[in-house]
N, C-alpha and C positions, 0 to 999 in steps of 0.2 A: 571796059566796065568800070565805073566808078566805085573806088570804094574808100570807107574812112578806117582810120587806125590811129593808136596812140604814136604820137610824135615819138622820135630818139634822137639822141644828141646828134647822131650823124647827119640829120636832116636839116640843120642849120644853114648849110648854102643852100638848099633846095627852098627852103622856107624866106631866107633872105631874098632870092629871085623873085618869088611871088610878091613879097610885100613890097618890094622897091618898085615893081612893074604895077601893080595896083595903084600906089599912092601917084606916081608919075602920069600914069594915063587916065585912072578914074576919077583923080581928084583935081585935075588942071581947069575944069571949068569953074570950081569954087574957090580956088584958091591961086593966090599971085606966083609967079614962077620961082621967085625966091623963096617964098614959104614952102613949096613942093621940095626943092632942093636942099635946104635945111634940113627938113622932116625926113626925106629920103636917105640923106646923104650921113644922118648920124647913126645909120644901120650897118650892119656888118654880120656874117654869119656866126661871130661870136655872140651877138646880141641875144639868142635863144637859148642857149645852154643852162642859164640858170633857170628859166622858164618852165623846161621841159622837164626838169626835176622838181620844180616847186607848184606847178599849175596843171590843170587839165587841158593839154594842148593836142590837137587833133589836126591831122592832115588829109586832105582829100587827094587821092593819087587815082591816075589813069595812067593806064600803060606804063606802070613802074615809074610813072613821072608826078610829081607833086604839083598840083595845079591849084592848091587852096590850102589854108589853114585858119584854124581858129582856137582860141584860148578862153579858158574859164578860171577866174580866180575865186573859188568856192568861198575862201574867207573872208572876201570882202563883197559875195554874193554879186561879183561883176563880170559879165562879158568882155573882157578885155580886147579880143581881137576877132574879127572875120575879114579874111581877103582872099580874093580869088584872082587867079590868073587873068588878064584881060582877054587873052586869047580863048577863053572859055566861058567869057560872061554870058548870061541870060541863059544858061543852059540849067540852073537850079543847084549849081555847085554851093553857093553861098547859103542857100535856103537849108540844104542838107546839113552843112556844117553846124547851122545855128540851132536847128531844131536838136540835132544830138547835143550840144551844150547845153540846151534847156532841158533834156532828158537828163543829163549828167547831172545838173544842179538840182533835179527834181529826186534823184536817188541819193543825193548829199542832204536832202531834207530842206532845201531851199524853198521857201515859199513866193518870192520875188525876187527877179534879177533886174539890174540896172545895168545900163553901159553908157559910153559918151559916143554916140556917133558922129563920123564925119559928115559934113554939109550934105555931100553927095549921097551918101548912105541913108539919107532920113526915110526916104519913101519906101526903099526896101525893107527897113525894119518896122514901118509902121503897117506896112503889107503882111506883115506876119506878126502882129497884135502887140506890138511893142507903142507904148503910150508915150507922146512927147510932153516933158515936163518943164523944161525952162532952157534957155540960152545958155551956153558954159565954154569953159576954155580949159583945153587940154595942156597943160604944161610938161614940157620935156626939159631935162637936166641939162643946163647949157643952151635952152631954147631950141627952137622957136616957141611960142604959144600960138597954140591952132584952135580957131572957134572950132566949137562942136555943139551939139544938142545932146542934153541929158535925157534920156528915156528909161522907163521902167516898164515891167510886164508880171502879171500875177502868174505865178505858176500852179498848176493844180497838185494835189498831194499825190506823191507816185505810190502806187500798191502794187507791189511787186508780188505775184502770186506764183505759188509753186505748185505744179500739177503733177500726177502721173500722166505718162506719154498716152496720147489717143493716137486713134488713126489719121485725124487730121493734121497733127503735129510731125510727121514722119518725114516729110518734105522739108518744113521749116526746120527740123533738126539736122536733115543732112546740109541744108544750107549754113547752119549756124556753126558746124564742126568745119567746114569746109573754110569759112572765113576766118574762124579763130585760129587755126592751124596753117592758113595759107598753102592747103595740099588737101587730096580727097582721101588720104589712107585712112584717118580717123573716122572721117563719116562713113567710108566704105566698113570699118570695123563695126562700126555701131549697127548697120545693115545686117552685116554676116551673123552679129550674135543675136540680132531680132529672129533674121530666119531660122537659127538653130533654137530657137526658144531659151536662149542664153542671158537674155536682160533679165535677171532677178529685179533689179530697181532700175528704172529709166524715169527722170524727173526732168521737166521743163520749167524753165522761168519766163514767166509773160509779165508784158507791161503794156497797156492800152491794147491788149487783144493781140501783142504780136511776140512771138518766141524770141527771146533774147539770149537764152542759156541754156544748157543741158547737162546733166550728168548722168552717167551710166555705171552700174555696179554689176558683175557677173562673177558667177561661182569659180573658185579656185579650190584646188586640192592640196592639203597638207599630209603629212605621214601617218597621222591618223583621220581615217576617211569620215568618223563620227564627229570630227570637229566641225561646224559649219562657218567656211571663211568667205566673204565674197571680196574680190578685187574692184577698188575704186578705180574708175577712168574709162573712156577719156571723159573730162570735165571741159567744157568748151562754153565761152561767151562772145558776143560778137565785138569785134577789136574796139569799138569806140565804147563801148561800156565795161571794158576790162578795169580793174582797179577801184571798180565800185560797188565790192562786196558782192556782188551777184552770184559769182563761182562759189564764195563762202556760205550764202544762204543755201545753196544747193547742197554743198556738202554736208552742213548741218542738217537740213532736212533728211538727207538719202542715209546718212548714219543714224538718225533717230527713228526711220523706219526700220531699219536694218535690226536694232534692238526690238522693236515692236514685234518683228517676226521671229524672232528667237536666235538669231545669227548670233555665233561666239565672239568675232573677230573681224578686222577687214585689213587688208594690204594695198598698199599703194605705190607706185613707181613714180616719184616726182622730186620737187625741188625740198631740200632738205631744210631750208628756211620758212617754210611756207606750211607744210603738213602738221609739224608738231603742235600748232595752234589747235589743231581738232583732235588731238590727244594721239598721235602716231610718233613712235620713237624708231630708231633703227632696229630694221627686223632682227639683226643680230643678236639682240638682247634677248629674243626667244629661241634662237639658235635656228632661224628662219634663215633662208638665201635664195636669191633669184638664181634662177639655172641658166646664166647668161651673162656676157660680158658688159655690166653696168657698174656703177660706183656703188660702192658697198652703202655709203650715208643716203644713196636715193631710193632705196628700199626699205621701206617703212611698215609698221605693223601697228595697229591699235586694238587692245582686247575689249571689246563690249561686255563681255561677261569677264569679271575678274578672275583671273588663274585659269582662263580659257585656254591659253597656250602653251602651258606649262608641259604638255607631252607632245609638241607639234615640231620639233626640232628634226631640220631636215629642207629638201627644195620645197618650193612652193610652185604648183603647175598651174598656169593660165588655161583658159579654153584654147582648142586648136585654132579658133578663129584669129588668134592674136599672132600667129605663126606667120601669117601673110601681111602683116602692116607694113 
């Protein structure tokens, strides 16, 4: 099954293999052999390290093998690459990558995209709504200059909608959780919490009618049972749309709804560099601890009502459904 995900620095060799093959096979009818070899020969596995950290780079993966990649430079509003392994050509891989890059561009607030298409790829982009603007040249450091076609596309405004879970969203939620974590554990956890009527808050992020993210909050118990506390998690976003603030929107909306419902505090087990932006601090500041072997700084709490955790010191107990994750 084909899946899209964010590229990682260690994908450099696999991306290079796809890129060089796509140039040498896919472009040979439109460029001279010396142009193709100079173009492909300038690349190496190291060529992509900086891009993975600076751009939105996606890979298409099939049975754990990278079969395509694409890149968006949001600052320049430019799709800078869409390349597919010739062995999987005409199977929709390039289209999946391009549409995902367009969606990322929309989530980043871009109203128009641009790209320089190689001559062989112009029909591909045109079929997906890109408009030919002019003949152009792509200049590479040290040469050669490659003839190409400048193309643009108007992008509709991204209206990300946050909704309470509905029965129709149950299957898409399960799929998003599986994709985000690359396993079924978190998806099964959400299913168990739902079956136990323990999903205090369950929200979906939807774009163009499709669920692309989900967050769950479930009740936890602290030393004073009169203090109403929710545990945040799991939170999941489709891998290709991670780092586009979708998860943040879900968390912010979930915490806002918790406040509206009179919840006193929330706890989360997660990355200590991510959750403080939502008001979380190390739970030890309130005398709280997670009753298990986790890094102290990874267990955090946020008071939704000032002073609510003043008398809550002690272990925090999650719903029994978590014991089988």
